[in-house]
N, C-alpha and C positions, 0 to 999 in steps of 0.2 A: 184100096183106100181104107183107112181105119174107120171103124164103126162110129166113133164119136164125131169124126169129121163129116161122115154121111148124115148123121142126125143133125148136126149144126147147119150144114148147107141146105138140107131139106127144109128145116124150120125157117131159115132166113129167106130163101129164094123160091123154092119149089112149092112148098105148102104154106105160103105166107098166110098167117092167121087172119089178116084183114082182107087181102085181095083174093085169096082162093077159098077161104072158109067163111068169110063175111062175119067174123066174130070181132067185136070191139069197134064197131063203126061209130059209136057216139063220140069218143074222143078223137077218132080219125077225122071226122068232119068238123067237129067243134074246135079242136085245137090246132088245126092246120092252116090257120089264117096267116101265121107268121113263122118263119123258120126257127127263130130263137125259142118261141113258145113250144114248137114241136119238139125241139131237142130237149128242152127242159121236161116236158111231159114224158118224152121217151125215156129219159134217165130215171124219172120217178117210177114209171111203170117197170123198167128193168130192175130197179132195186126191189120193188115190192114183189115182182114176179119171181125173181131168183130166191129171195128169202122165203116167200110163201111156198115155193116148190120144195125147198130144202126142209122147211118145218113140216109141211104136210106129208111129204114122203116119209120122213122119219117117224112122225106120229102114226101114220097109217101102218107102216111095216113093223113097228115095235110096240104099238099099243092097240090100235083099233082091230087090225087083222088077227093078232094072236088071241085077243080076248073075245073075238066074235062080235065086235061092235061096228062092223062095216056100215050098218044102217045109219050111223051117226056121221058118216063121211061128209055129207053136204054141210051140215050144221057146223061141224068142227072146222072145215076148210074155210067157210065164210067168216067165222070168228077170227081165225088166224089172219086172214087177209085184211079184215077190218082193223085189227090191232096194228098191223104193219103200216097201213095207210095213215093211221093216227100218228105213228112215229115219224113218217115222212112229212106229214103236215106240220108237226111241231118243229122239225128240223128246218124246213124251208121258211117257216115264219120267222125264225131267228137268223138263219144264215143267208137267205136270199129273199128278202121281203118283196122286191120288185117282181120276181118270178112267182112268188106266192100270190101276189095280187093279180097278176096277169092270168093265172090259171083259174081264178075264181071258183065257180061251182064244179069245174071239171076235176079239181084235186080230190075233194071228198068222193066224187063219183068213181074214183079208181076202185073204191070199195066194191062197187057194183059192176066194175068192168068185167064183162063176161070172158074176156080173153085171159085174164089171170086165173079165174076159176077153171076155165077150160084147160089151161096148161096143167094145173094141179091134177085134174082128172085124167088128162092124157098120160101123164107120167105113170099113174097107177094102171090105167087101161093097157098101155103099151108094154108094161112090165119092165120099164127102165130101171137100171141100177141107180144107186145114189149119184154117181158121177154122170151117168147118162141123163138123169133128170136135170142136173145143173146145166149141162151142155145144151139140152133141149130148151130149157127156160131162157138161157142167154140168147140162143138162136131165135126163138120166137120174139123175145123182147127187142132184139136188134132189127129183126124183120119188121116189127111193129113201128119202130122208130124210123127205119128207112122209108117205109111207105108214107108215113106222116111228113117227113122232111121233103120227100119228092113232091108230094101234093102241095105242101106249103110253098115250095119253090115255084111250081107252076102257077099257083094262085097269085103269088107276088108278081110274076111276069105278066099274067093276064090282067091284073089290076091297072097296068099302064098301057094296055093295048086297046085298040078300038074294037069293041065287041058289039055286034048287033043287039038291039034292045031285047029281042025275043030270047036271046041266050044269056042275058045277064042274070046273076044270082045263082039259084040252084041248077038251072039247065047246064051252065058251063061247068059247074062243080061236078056234075055227073059225067060230062064229057072228059074232064081232066082225070077223074077217078078211073074211068075206063081206060084211058091212055096209060096210066100207071099200072093198072092190072094187066093190060096186054103186054107191057114191057116185062113183067114178071113171068108171063106165060111162056116167054122164050126160053126159060130155064127148064121147062118140062122135059123129062127124059135125060137130064144131066147125070143123074145117079141111077144106077141099075142094080 
């Protein structure tokens, strides 16, 4: 199996950033009330994550590392992510105002989405090439969106079901999240 495919499958299914590493839980819980919202948020995160990984990998490998400025990595990466989120926000405000309004506070919070920052650091830490960093970023973003959409589907289904009073609200949310996480655990050992 090609290395890029292994990286992609591992990022989407085996080491899902939300369900196995517990990174990026805020939008996972907050934006998974509706499937359409989850998809919209997933695409916004995918866009920012891939562009941020591309920009941070390039900047790190051609500017920060050669000049011995690795200590600025956190600051520079956060500034790049914040700038990209602003671009996404401007675009959604004009192109998809309904989606922009439904995302509410969660859209600007992409700036502080630790999953995006974690992916930019992972690319450097794992020593990914430029192409591998893009593949990894797309895989993580699609895994992020997949987990959100699955949870949103379950939450939609549960909304019309008769749930005992003691399980309504957060308790059933934790049960549903654990079911989604257990389904991803079935992929462990897929890649060797």
